[in-house]
C-alpha positions as CSV (number, residue, x, y, z in Angstrom):
1,M,21.2,3.7,25.9
2,V,19.8,7.3,26.2
3,I,16.8,6.3,24.1
4,I,16.1,3.2,26.2
5,Q,16.4,5.3,29.4
6,F,14.0,7.9,27.9
7,L,11.4,5.3,27.1
8,H,11.7,3.7,30.5
9,N,11.2,7.1,32.2
10,T,8.3,7.9,29.9
11,K,6.6,4.6,30.7
12,K,7.2,5.1,34.5
13,N,5.6,8.6,34.4
14,L,2.6,7.4,32.4
15,L,2.0,4.6,34.8
16,L,2.0,7.1,37.7
17,K,-0.5,9.2,35.8
18,M,-2.8,6.2,35.6
19,Q,-3.1,6.1,39.4
20,D,-6.6,7.6,39.2
21,I,-7.9,4.4,37.6
22,K,-6.3,2.1,40.1
23,L,-8.2,0.2,42.7
24,K,-7.0,-1.2,46.0
25,I,-5.9,-4.8,46.1
26,P,-8.8,-6.7,47.7
27,K,-8.2,-8.7,50.9
28,F,-9.0,-12.3,50.9
29,S,-10.0,-14.2,54.0
30,D,-8.0,-17.2,55.2
31,L,-10.8,-19.5,54.0
32,E,-10.9,-18.0,50.6
33,Q,-7.9,-18.9,48.5
34,P,-7.7,-16.7,45.4
35,S,-7.0,-18.2,42.0
36,S,-4.0,-17.0,40.1
37,A,-6.3,-15.3,37.6
38,R,-8.1,-13.4,40.3
39,L,-4.9,-12.4,42.0
40,V,-3.5,-11.0,38.7
41,D,-6.7,-9.2,38.0
42,S,-6.6,-7.6,41.4
43,I,-3.2,-5.9,40.8
44,D,-3.5,-3.1,38.4
45,D,0.2,-2.6,37.7
46,L,0.5,-6.3,36.7
47,L,-2.7,-6.2,34.7
48,I,-1.6,-3.1,32.8
49,E,1.8,-4.8,32.0
50,I,0.0,-7.9,30.7
51,L,-2.5,-5.8,28.6
52,L,0.3,-3.9,27.0
53,R,1.6,-7.1,25.5
54,V,-1.8,-8.0,24.0
55,P,-2.5,-7.3,20.3
56,I,-4.7,-4.2,19.8
57,R,-7.4,-6.1,18.0
58,S,-7.7,-8.3,21.1
59,L,-7.8,-5.3,23.4
60,L,-10.9,-4.1,21.6
61,C,-12.6,-7.3,22.6
62,F,-11.2,-7.2,26.1
63,K,-13.1,-3.9,26.8
64,T,-16.2,-6.0,27.4
65,V,-14.7,-8.2,30.1
66,S,-15.5,-5.7,32.9
67,K,-16.0,-2.0,33.6
68,R,-12.5,-2.0,35.2
69,W,-10.8,-3.4,32.1
70,L,-12.8,-0.9,30.0
71,S,-11.6,1.9,32.2
72,I,-8.0,0.9,31.8
73,I,-8.0,0.2,28.0
74,T,-9.9,3.4,27.1
75,N,-7.7,5.6,29.4
76,P,-5.7,8.0,27.1
77,Q,-2.5,7.3,29.1
78,F,-2.8,3.6,28.3
79,S,-3.1,4.3,24.6
80,I,0.1,6.3,24.8
81,L,1.8,3.4,26.6
82,C,0.8,1.2,23.6
83,H,2.7,3.6,21.3
84,L,6.0,4.1,23.2
85,N,7.9,2.7,20.2
86,P,7.2,3.9,16.7
87,N,4.4,1.7,15.4
88,R,5.1,0.5,11.9
89,A,2.3,0.2,9.4
90,I,0.8,-3.3,9.0
91,G,-1.0,-2.7,5.8
92,L,-2.4,-0.3,3.2
93,F,-5.9,0.7,2.2
94,L,-6.6,2.0,-1.2
95,P,-9.8,3.3,-2.9
96,S,-11.3,0.5,-4.9
97,A,-11.0,0.9,-8.6
98,Y,-14.7,0.6,-9.3
99,S,-16.4,2.0,-6.2
100,L,-18.8,4.9,-6.6
101,P,-17.8,8.4,-5.3
102,I,-21.0,8.6,-3.2
103,N,-20.3,5.3,-1.5
104,P,-16.5,4.6,-1.9
105,E,-15.1,1.2,-0.9
106,F,-11.5,0.3,-0.1
107,D,-9.2,-2.6,-0.9
108,Y,-6.8,-3.7,1.9
109,V,-3.3,-4.9,1.4
110,H,-1.8,-6.6,4.4
111,F,2.0,-6.7,4.6
112,D,2.1,-10.3,5.8
113,N,0.4,-12.4,3.2
114,K,1.0,-15.7,5.1
115,N,-1.5,-14.9,7.8
116,P,-3.6,-11.9,6.6
117,P,-6.3,-10.8,9.0
118,K,-9.8,-9.6,8.2
119,P,-9.6,-6.1,6.6
120,P,-10.2,-3.4,9.2
121,F,-12.9,-1.9,7.0
122,K,-14.3,-2.0,3.5
123,N,-16.0,1.4,3.7
124,L,-16.4,4.3,6.1
125,K,-20.2,4.0,6.6
126,F,-19.7,4.3,10.4
127,I,-19.1,8.0,9.6
128,K,-22.6,9.3,9.3
129,D,-22.5,11.3,6.1
130,S,-24.8,10.5,3.2
131,S,-22.5,12.3,0.7
132,G,-19.9,9.5,0.9
133,I,-16.4,9.6,2.5
134,S,-13.0,10.0,1.0
135,V,-9.7,9.6,2.8
136,L,-7.2,12.5,2.5
137,Q,-4.4,11.4,4.7
138,S,-3.3,8.8,7.3
139,C,-1.1,9.8,10.3
140,N,0.2,7.4,13.0
141,G,-3.1,5.5,13.3
142,L,-5.6,8.3,12.6
143,I,-7.0,9.2,9.2
144,L,-8.3,12.6,7.9
145,C,-11.4,12.3,5.8
146,S,-13.9,14.5,3.9
147,N,-17.3,14.0,2.4
148,S,-18.0,14.4,-1.3
149,P,-19.2,18.0,-1.6
150,S,-22.2,18.9,-3.8
151,R,-24.5,21.8,-4.5
152,L,-26.7,20.7,-1.6
153,A,-24.0,19.9,0.9
154,K,-20.8,21.7,1.9
155,T,-17.6,19.9,2.5
156,N,-17.2,18.4,6.0
157,Y,-14.0,17.1,7.4
158,Y,-13.6,14.2,9.9
159,V,-10.8,12.8,12.0
160,C,-11.3,9.0,12.4
161,N,-9.6,6.1,14.2
162,P,-10.3,3.2,11.8
163,T,-9.3,0.6,14.4
164,T,-11.9,1.7,17.0
165,K,-14.2,3.1,14.3
166,H,-14.6,6.3,16.3
167,Y,-14.6,9.7,14.7
168,T,-15.1,13.4,15.3
169,T,-16.4,16.1,13.0
170,L,-14.2,19.1,12.6
171,P,-15.9,22.5,13.2
172,K,-16.5,25.0,10.5
173,S,-13.9,27.7,9.9
174,V,-14.8,31.3,10.4
175,L,-13.0,32.0,7.0
176,E,-15.1,29.6,5.1
177,T,-16.5,31.5,2.1
178,E,-16.8,31.0,-1.6
179,N,-13.8,33.3,-2.1
180,S,-11.5,31.3,0.2
181,K,-10.7,28.1,-1.5
182,I,-9.0,25.3,0.5
183,H,-5.8,24.1,-1.2
184,G,-4.8,21.4,1.3
185,I,-5.6,20.1,4.7
186,S,-3.2,18.0,6.8
187,L,-3.3,16.0,10.0
188,A,-0.5,16.2,12.6
189,F,-0.5,13.5,15.3
190,D,2.2,11.9,17.4
191,P,0.9,9.6,20.1
192,L,4.3,9.6,21.8
193,K,4.2,13.3,22.4
194,S,0.5,13.9,23.1
195,P,-2.9,12.2,22.9
196,H,-4.1,15.3,21.0
197,Y,-3.9,16.1,17.3
198,K,-3.8,19.2,15.2
199,V,-5.1,19.9,11.7
200,V,-3.4,22.4,9.4
201,C,-5.5,24.0,6.6
202,V,-3.9,26.0,3.7
203,R,-6.5,28.3,2.0
204,D,-6.7,31.5,0.0
205,S,-6.1,34.6,2.1
206,V,-9.1,36.8,2.6
207,S,-7.0,39.9,3.3
208,S,-4.3,39.4,0.6
209,P,-5.3,38.3,-2.9
210,Q,-3.1,35.7,-4.6
211,H,-1.7,34.7,-1.2
212,Y,-2.1,31.6,1.0
213,Q,-3.2,31.6,4.7
214,I,-2.7,28.9,7.3
215,E,-5.3,28.0,9.8
216,I,-4.9,25.5,12.7
217,Y,-7.3,23.4,14.6
218,S,-6.3,21.7,17.9
219,S,-8.3,18.8,19.4
220,Q,-7.1,20.2,22.8
221,T,-7.9,23.9,22.5
222,G,-10.9,23.9,20.1
223,P,-11.8,26.2,17.3
224,W,-9.9,27.1,14.1
225,R,-7.6,30.1,14.3
226,L,-5.2,31.9,12.0
227,S,-1.5,31.3,12.1
228,G,1.1,33.6,10.7
229,D,0.9,36.1,7.9
230,P,-0.3,35.4,4.3
231,F,2.4,34.0,2.0
232,I,3.2,33.0,-1.6
233,V,4.8,29.7,-2.6
234,D,4.6,27.1,-5.3
235,V,4.1,23.6,-3.7
236,N,1.4,20.9,-3.7
237,F,-0.5,21.4,-0.5
238,S,-2.8,18.4,-1.1
239,K,-0.1,15.9,-0.1
240,G,1.2,17.1,3.3
241,V,3.4,14.7,5.3
242,Y,3.8,15.0,9.1
243,W,7.3,14.3,10.5
244,N,9.6,15.7,13.2
245,G,6.9,18.0,14.6
246,S,6.2,19.6,11.2
247,I,4.0,19.3,8.1
248,H,6.0,19.0,4.9
249,W,5.0,19.9,1.3
250,I,7.0,19.6,-1.9
251,S,6.7,20.4,-5.6
252,T,5.8,17.1,-7.4
253,I,7.3,18.1,-10.7
254,G,10.9,19.2,-11.3
255,N,13.1,20.4,-8.4
256,L,11.3,23.5,-7.3
257,T,10.1,24.5,-3.8
258,S,9.7,22.5,-0.6
259,L,8.2,23.8,2.5
260,C,7.8,22.8,6.1
261,Y,5.5,24.2,8.8
262,N,6.6,23.7,12.5
263,L,3.5,23.3,14.7
264,D,5.3,24.1,18.0
265,F,6.6,27.4,16.8
266,E,4.0,28.0,14.1
267,S,6.7,29.0,11.6
268,L,7.2,28.3,7.9
269,G,10.6,27.2,6.6
270,V,12.1,26.1,3.3
271,M,14.0,22.7,3.2
272,P,16.4,21.6,0.5
273,M,15.6,19.2,-2.3
274,P,17.8,16.3,-3.6
275,P,19.8,17.2,-6.7
276,L,18.3,16.4,-10.1
277,P,20.2,14.1,-12.5
278,D,21.6,15.4,-15.6
279,D,18.6,14.6,-17.8
280,Q,16.2,16.7,-15.6
281,S,13.4,14.3,-16.5
282,T,12.6,13.0,-13.0
283,T,9.3,13.3,-11.1
284,T,8.6,12.7,-7.4
285,T,6.9,9.3,-7.2
286,Y,6.9,8.9,-3.4
287,F,7.0,11.2,-0.4
288,G,6.2,9.9,3.0
289,E,7.2,9.0,6.6
290,S,7.8,5.6,8.3
291,C,8.9,4.9,11.8
292,D,10.0,8.5,12.3
293,H,12.0,8.7,9.0
294,L,11.1,11.1,6.1
295,H,11.7,9.6,2.6
296,L,11.6,10.9,-0.9
297,I,11.9,8.9,-4.2
298,K,12.4,10.6,-7.6
299,F,13.1,8.8,-10.8
300,S,12.6,8.9,-14.5
301,F,9.9,6.9,-16.3
302,F,10.8,3.4,-17.6
303,T,13.6,2.7,-15.1
304,V,14.1,0.0,-12.5
305,R,17.0,1.7,-10.7
306,F,16.6,4.7,-8.4
307,D,17.7,6.2,-5.1
308,V,15.7,6.5,-1.9
309,Y,16.5,9.7,-0.1
310,E,16.1,10.4,3.7
311,M,16.1,13.8,5.3
312,K,18.4,14.6,8.2
313,R,16.6,15.7,11.3
314,D,18.3,19.1,11.2
315,Y,17.0,19.7,7.7
316,S,20.6,20.2,6.4
317,E,20.3,17.8,3.5
318,W,18.7,14.8,1.9
319,F,21.1,11.8,1.7
320,V,20.9,8.6,-0.2
321,K,19.6,5.9,2.2
322,Y,19.0,3.1,-0.3
323,K,20.0,2.3,-3.8
324,V,17.2,0.2,-5.4
325,D,17.6,-2.1,-8.4
326,L,14.3,-3.9,-9.2
327,E,15.8,-5.9,-12.1
328,H,15.9,-9.5,-10.9
329,P,16.7,-12.7,-12.8
330,D,13.8,-14.6,-11.3
331,E,11.2,-11.8,-11.8
332,L,9.9,-9.7,-14.7
333,N,11.5,-6.4,-15.3
334,Y,8.7,-4.2,-14.0
335,Y,9.2,-0.9,-15.9
336,N,5.5,0.0,-15.3
337,F,5.1,0.3,-11.5
338,T,4.1,2.7,-8.8
339,V,5.7,3.0,-5.3
340,L,2.8,2.8,-2.9
341,S,4.8,2.9,0.4
342,L,8.2,2.5,2.0
343,V,8.0,0.8,5.4
344,R,10.8,0.8,7.9
345,G,11.2,-1.4,11.0
346,R,13.2,-1.8,14.2
347,R,16.0,-3.5,12.2
348,E,17.6,-2.2,9.1
349,E,16.9,-5.4,7.2
350,D,13.2,-5.0,7.8
351,A,12.8,-2.1,5.3
352,F,10.7,-2.8,2.2
353,L,8.8,-1.1,-0.6
354,V,5.2,-1.9,-1.6
355,L,4.9,-1.7,-5.4
356,A,1.7,-1.7,-7.5
357,I,2.1,-3.4,-10.9
358,P,-0.9,-2.1,-12.9
359,G,-0.3,-4.3,-16.0
360,D,-0.3,-7.4,-13.9
361,C,-3.0,-6.1,-11.4
362,K,-1.0,-7.0,-8.3
363,A,0.9,-5.5,-5.3
364,M,4.4,-6.7,-4.6
365,R,6.6,-6.4,-1.5
366,Y,10.3,-5.8,-2.3
367,N,12.8,-6.2,0.6
368,I,15.4,-3.4,0.0
369,I,18.3,-5.1,1.9
370,E,17.8,-8.7,0.8
371,K,16.6,-7.7,-2.7
372,T,13.8,-10.2,-2.7
373,F,10.2,-10.0,-4.2
374,E,7.0,-11.3,-2.6
375,K,3.5,-11.0,-4.0
376,L,1.1,-9.5,-1.5
377,C,-2.2,-9.7,-3.4
378,D,-3.9,-9.7,-6.8
379,Y,-6.5,-7.1,-8.0
380,E,-8.9,-9.2,-10.0
381,G,-10.5,-7.3,-12.8
382,A,-8.6,-4.1,-12.1
383,D,-7.9,-1.9,-15.1
384,E,-4.2,-1.8,-16.0
385,Q,-4.5,2.0,-16.2
386,V,-5.3,2.2,-12.5
387,Y,-2.1,3.3,-10.7
388,F,-3.3,3.3,-7.1
389,L,-1.8,6.6,-6.4
390,N,-3.8,7.2,-3.2
391,A,-2.5,4.5,-0.8
392,F,-2.9,5.1,2.9
393,E,-0.9,3.3,5.6
394,Y,-2.9,1.5,8.3
395,I,-1.5,1.5,11.8
396,E,-3.4,-0.1,14.6
397,S,-4.2,2.4,17.4
398,L,-6.3,2.8,20.5
399,C,-6.0,6.6,20.5
400,C,-9.1,8.7,21.0
401,V,-10.4,11.3,18.6
């Protein structure tokens, strides 16, 4: 009840903020009887309520109806209204197995194979960079990209909305030197909290050798700036995950260090890791967020049984959320698979895993509660050694960059 009241108040406040785009209701003469469509179109509150129920892909087309519709749909407050509930991913995009680095292409896996739409994109050519574009991270509808650096071109970073195909180029850092290597760069974006995003960069410290240094860029305030003191830690900074107002990094081998960086307080903290089994032979195979839940999966090779852990919001512990057994009498025993994604929904029974089966060149959907399999797609001609480790969730969004 508290959450429902919060969402109701948030929606009410956002509608009040949109007063600046509202027009007066036109007066019709007694001889001119307005049609129902004209009457609805003349009342902004009613029009906004209707547009909020329209699929985002349709809203992109509706922007051409009139200048007034364009003004409403492109208003930042309207895009926040579209994201009052945590939007679940509707698909994954993966680097194509045989695309060239200078012009990479992407395969798209839609989670509903009964009525799959046209892929949102096959490449990122709308980002004007002749070096080619790679995706580093996806976060609540936006993606963080970089070009392919060469001797002739330095690395550029971009924040892009793949739904609207709009993007922005991040400015250069004042610390960018040959002696300050970047170890990881992560995107932090929560459309329910703010229309603005932040980018966190972990690089070598210039002042303290063998130390790391954090830099922050905010789309609201502008240039890069240093945050905190240099530090030493052993984590994989290339796979940052945004959740609960923080960027999270973990060690991908063993049970070593895990780190979180709170963007509101600009502070580093250590979070616990799940206990290792007795054989100590596990590796982290999935670390990600879905519908405001942080998950981690660790298991040994050549197993079909494993636990899915979820982190408590107070960071006190990881707890076992799901126990998964992929052995099924009607399916092959897939001992060679990769977890591409874990997707939660509004209902507990909506949770599912997306699995890549390299040997069979296909992607499978496994419903965790119902314990059922469903083939999502085939990868014709894909090499069985391709493990599709870089899978990025696709969430439709109207948010500006």
